[in-house]
Kinemage of the C-alpha trace (Angstrom):
@kinemage 1
@onewidth
@group {chain A} dominant
@subgroup {mainchain}
@vectorlist {calphas} color= white
{ca unk a 1} P 19.974 -3.971 -9.705
{ca unk a 2} L 17.422 -2.438 -7.454
{ca unk a 3} L 14.329 -0.770 -8.882
{ca unk a 4} L 12.854 2.317 -7.498
{ca unk a 5} L 9.056 2.152 -6.761
{ca unk a 6} L 6.971 3.780 -9.405
{ca unk a 7} L 5.721 7.227 -8.629
{ca unk a 8} L 2.085 7.666 -7.875
{ca unk a 9} L -0.247 8.526 -10.689
{ca unk a 10} L -2.186 11.883 -10.677
{ca unk a 11} L -5.275 10.056 -9.748
{ca unk a 12} L -3.716 8.171 -6.841
{ca unk a 13} L -2.424 11.468 -5.581
{ca unk a 14} L -5.867 12.994 -5.725
{ca unk a 15} L -7.319 9.948 -3.848
{ca unk a 16} L -4.616 10.208 -1.144
{ca unk a 17} L -5.304 13.933 -0.864
{ca unk a 18} L -9.017 13.405 -0.371
{ca unk a 19} L -8.235 10.731 2.353
{ca unk a 20} L -5.865 12.992 4.115
{ca unk a 21} L -8.254 16.018 4.046
{ca unk a 22} L -11.145 13.714 5.316
{ca unk a 23} L -8.945 12.367 8.183
{ca unk a 24} L -7.873 15.907 9.269
{ca unk a 25} L -11.403 17.445 9.052
{ca unk a 26} L -13.630 14.631 10.231
{ca unk a 27} L -11.276 12.195 11.939
{ca unk a 28} L -12.288 9.326 9.796
{ca unk a 29} L -11.734 8.126 6.244
{ca unk a 30} L -14.157 9.057 3.356
{ca unk a 31} L -16.511 6.555 1.816
{ca unk a 32} L -15.901 5.144 -1.654
{ca unk a 33} L -18.685 7.330 -3.095
{ca unk a 34} L -17.255 10.418 -1.412
{ca unk a 35} L -13.934 9.725 -2.880
{ca unk a 36} L -15.310 9.148 -6.390
{ca unk a 37} L -17.318 12.364 -6.330
{ca unk a 38} L -14.268 14.392 -5.285
{ca unk a 39} L -11.828 12.955 -7.890
{ca unk a 40} L -14.268 12.565 -10.694
{ca unk a 41} L -14.777 8.892 -10.747
{ca unk a 42} L -18.351 7.699 -11.098
{ca unk a 43} L -17.524 3.920 -10.733
{ca unk a 44} L -17.147 2.728 -7.194
{ca unk a 45} L -15.091 -0.224 -8.792
{ca unk a 46} L -12.580 2.362 -10.101
{ca unk a 47} L -12.316 3.951 -6.699
{ca unk a 48} L -11.824 0.508 -5.093
{ca unk a 49} L -9.091 -0.312 -7.526
{ca unk a 50} L -7.131 2.917 -6.772
{ca unk a 51} L -7.647 2.245 -3.017
{ca unk a 52} L -6.305 -1.247 -3.546
{ca unk a 53} L -3.218 0.063 -5.300
{ca unk a 54} L -2.629 2.504 -2.544
{ca unk a 55} L -3.055 -0.243 0.139
{ca unk a 56} L -0.672 -2.499 -1.615
{ca unk a 57} L 2.011 0.196 -1.512
{ca unk a 58} L 1.430 0.652 2.191
{ca unk a 59} L 0.221 4.233 1.954
{ca unk a 60} L -3.108 3.541 3.432
{ca unk a 61} L -4.144 0.744 5.835
{ca unk a 62} L -7.676 -0.464 6.709
{ca unk a 63} L -8.406 -0.861 10.356
{ca unk a 64} L -11.797 -2.599 9.528
{ca unk a 65} L -13.520 -4.085 6.660
{ca unk a 66} L -14.721 -1.035 4.925
{ca unk a 67} L -12.500 1.517 3.059
{ca unk a 68} L -13.853 4.401 5.220
{ca unk a 69} L -11.749 2.812 8.171
{ca unk a 70} L -8.576 3.462 6.287
{ca unk a 71} L -5.634 5.439 7.959
{ca unk a 72} L -2.458 6.720 6.434
{ca unk a 73} L 0.490 4.237 6.353
{ca unk a 74} L 3.993 4.564 5.290
{ca unk a 75} L 5.238 3.397 1.946
{ca unk a 76} L 7.150 0.096 2.205
{ca unk a 77} L 10.232 -0.315 0.170
{ca unk a 78} L 9.682 -2.477 -2.942
{ca unk a 79} L 10.244 -6.186 -2.323
{ca unk a 80} L 11.800 -8.329 -4.947
{ca unk a 81} L 9.767 -11.682 -5.181
{ca unk a 82} L 11.584 -14.794 -4.600
{ca unk a 83} L 14.390 -13.460 -2.374
{ca unk a 84} L 14.691 -14.472 1.279
{ca unk a 85} L 16.751 -13.329 4.147
{ca unk a 86} L 19.900 -15.198 5.027
{ca unk a 87} L 19.236 -15.237 8.725
{ca unk a 88} L 20.879 -17.252 11.385
{ca unk a 89} L 18.923 -20.429 10.659
{ca unk a 90} L 20.051 -20.577 6.946
{ca unk a 91} L 22.939 -22.952 7.425
{ca unk a 92} L 26.689 -22.481 7.889
{ca unk a 93} L 27.343 -21.029 4.453
{ca unk a 94} L 24.370 -18.659 4.476
{ca unk a 95} L 22.552 -20.605 1.643
{ca unk a 96} L 21.019 -23.388 3.791
{ca unk a 97} L 23.804 -25.825 2.949
{ca unk a 98} L 25.964 -27.399 5.482
{ca unk a 99} L 29.558 -28.269 4.738
{ca unk a 100} L 30.390 -31.764 3.799
{ca unk a 101} L 31.850 -33.781 6.629
């Protein structure tokens, strides 16, 4: 059974909207304090947490060390931990096992 990714929270949507508008108006991402001021978060740690969640989903990508270097990305499909691809090197039966000779 495949799970659909969780929808964005209202706060994540607001942070993403601030980033989009900053990129279109100024050509660069907003600072953490600018985001906090526009979405009503006084703690920079709270803003960084929201940015980290968006980055983990692939919606934003940092091109440098600071959050103000972020650009919009595309949401990656949710991965299920522990599953690997059965590529060409996985063995004859697709599970890494070779048939007994």
